[in-house]
N, C-alpha and C positions, 0 to 999 in steps of 0.2 A: 673633320668637323661638320661637313655637310651631312654625312651619314648620321652623326650624333643628333643633329637637329631634326632629321627625318624621323628617327626613332622616337625622339621626344614628342614630335607632332602626332605620331600614331598613338603613343601612349596616352597623350592628352585627349585625343579623339575618343579612344576606347573608354577612358574614364568618364567622359561626358555621356557616352551611350549608356554605360552601366548605371550612372547616376540618374539618367532620365528614366531607365527601366525601374529603378528602385522607387522613384517618385510616382509611378503609375498607380492610380486608384484601383482597388480590386474590381474584378468584373462583376456583372450583375446576373443574379439567378434569373432564369427564364420565367416568364409569367405562368402561373398555374392554370389549369383547366378546371372549370366547374361543370360537372355533369349531373343529371338528375334522372330519376325513374318514377313515373306515376303508377302506383299500384291501386288496387281496388279501394282501399280506405286510407291510404297515406302516400306521401311523396318523400323520396329519399334523395338528398342532395349531397354530393361528394366533391371535394376539391382535391385534385391530383397534381403533383409537381415534384420538383427536386428539393431535397433538404427538408427543413421545417416548413410545413404548409399550414397556414392559419385560415380559418373560415369565420366569417362574420355574417350575422343575420340582422338586417335593419340597423347596422352600425354597432351591434353588440357582439362580443366574442361568443362563439357557439361551438358545439362539438362537430367533429369531422369524421364520419358523415353526420348530417342532421336529418331527423325524421319529423315531418310535419303531418298532422292528421288532416284529412280532407273534411271540410265542414259542410254547412247547409247552404252555402253560397260561395261563389268564386271569391278568392282574395289574392292579393299580390304580396309577395315576399321578395325583398331585395337582398341578394347575397353578394359579398365581396370576398376575395381571397388573395393572400400573398404567399410567397415562398422565399426561403433563404438557405443557401448552402454555406458551409464553413468557408470563411475568408472571402465571402462574396457579399455584395450589397443586396438588400431586399429587392424583390422583384417589383415590376409594375403591378398595380392592383387590377385584378380581373373582376368584372362586375356582371352579374346575371339578375335580371328582373324576371321573376318567375311567377306566372299565374297558377295558383293551386286550384284546380277545377273542383266544383262542388261534387259531393258524393250523391249520385242519384238513387243509390240503394238505401239511403237513410230514410226510415219511415218518419213522416212528419205531417202535421196538420197546420195549414197556413191561414192566418187571419189578418185582416187589415182593419184598423179602427182608429178613431181619434176621440179622446175623452177629455172633458174639462171638469175638474173637480169643483166642489162647493167652496174650496179655499182658493187662494191665489196661485196654486200650483196647477199647471196644465200638463197633461201627459199624453203624448202622441205615441202610438206604438203599432208595430207590425210584428205580430207574434208567430213564431214557429214553435210548435209544441211537439217534442220528440217523445213518443210513447215508449221508446226503448231505453233511453238514458236518463229518464226522469228530469229532463232539463226543459226550461222554457226560455227561448231566445227572443229578446225584444229589440227591434231595430228602429232607428230613426227617432229615438226618444229625445224630447226637448222639455226641460224643466224651466218654467217661467216663475220667477219670484218678483212680484211687483213689476218694475220696468226691465229687470234683468232677465236675460235669456241665456240658457246654457247652450254650448255647442251640441249638435246632434250626437247621440251616443248609442252604442250597442251594449246591451246588458244580458247577462246570463244568470238565471236563477235556478238552482238545483233544489228540488223538493221531493219528499217521498211520494211514490205513485202507487196506486192500486188499480187493478183491473177486475172486471167481473169475470165470471167463469166462461162466458162466451167470448171474451176478448173484444167486446164492442163498446164498452164504456170505460174510460180511463179517468181517474180522479187524482189530482195533485193536491196536496195540502201541507201546510207548514207555517211556522211563524218565526220571527227573528232570523230570517234567512239573509245572509250576506250576498249582495248582488255583486257580480264581477263585470268590469268594463273592459271591452276589447280595445287594446292599444297596439296598433300594428298587427302583430300575429300572436300577442300574448294577452291572456286574461289576467287583469289586476283587480284585487278586491277594492270596492269603494270604501273610502275612509270614514271612520266615525259611525254614529248610529243614525244619521239623518236619512241614509239611503237603505236602511234595513227594510226588507219586505216582510210585513206582518199580516197575519190573518189571511194567508193566501189560500184560496180554494179555486180550483180550475177543473172543470168537467168537460170531457170531449166524448161525444156520442158518435162513433164512426158509422153506425147504422142509420141514424136520423140525420147525420151530417150537421150537427149543431154543436155549439160550444158555449160555455159560460165561464167568466173569470172575474174574480174580485180580490182586492188586496189593499192594504194601507201602505203608503210610502211617501216620504218627504212631506208630511203634513197633510196629505190628501187621501181620500178614499176613492178607489177606482173600481168601477164595475161595468162590464160589457157582456153582452150575449148576442148570438146571431148564428148565421149559417157558415159552415166551413167553405172555403174556396174549392 
């Protein structure tokens, strides 16, 4: 009888062990690694890990790897990544705050101005004019309508550009151009017609180091001219 109870005790103990093992939660996949490479005109960001590895840019799902173009100024991109193997829990989130350095080889002409239109719209701008990509970048723009003031914005305007045969005078021109606003690391079109850039003319003389720009936007006419920095 004593032997019977001993065997029963052992069987019960083993049953408790196996039951406990069956109740264990699955293990967790190791956190992935985020690596990056800064090239001449772009940055390549890659997430590496076990199982399914997901990469996010500024909170939004993105491709793995992700390629970002280097721009006219430094900007920060925040990457996160997770990994999950079969029958495992998702990994801890890996985070990388990466500064994408500006591309010093991009040709540009830089101007700083502040202009108040004849209407109640005020326009402050710091313009970089890239003679190669036909783009005009405008930084620190603030629209004021009556007492209301918009947040500072960065806009991109693409317009056809022509250059003289000597490559010293560049002229941008166009109308009904959709302006794009920088949100995080993404250019988003400005909604509606209020922010269309009309009657744009911009001339840059690299020999004389002068510029002139004029356009209509948001109910105001804006015109500036001066020396290049």
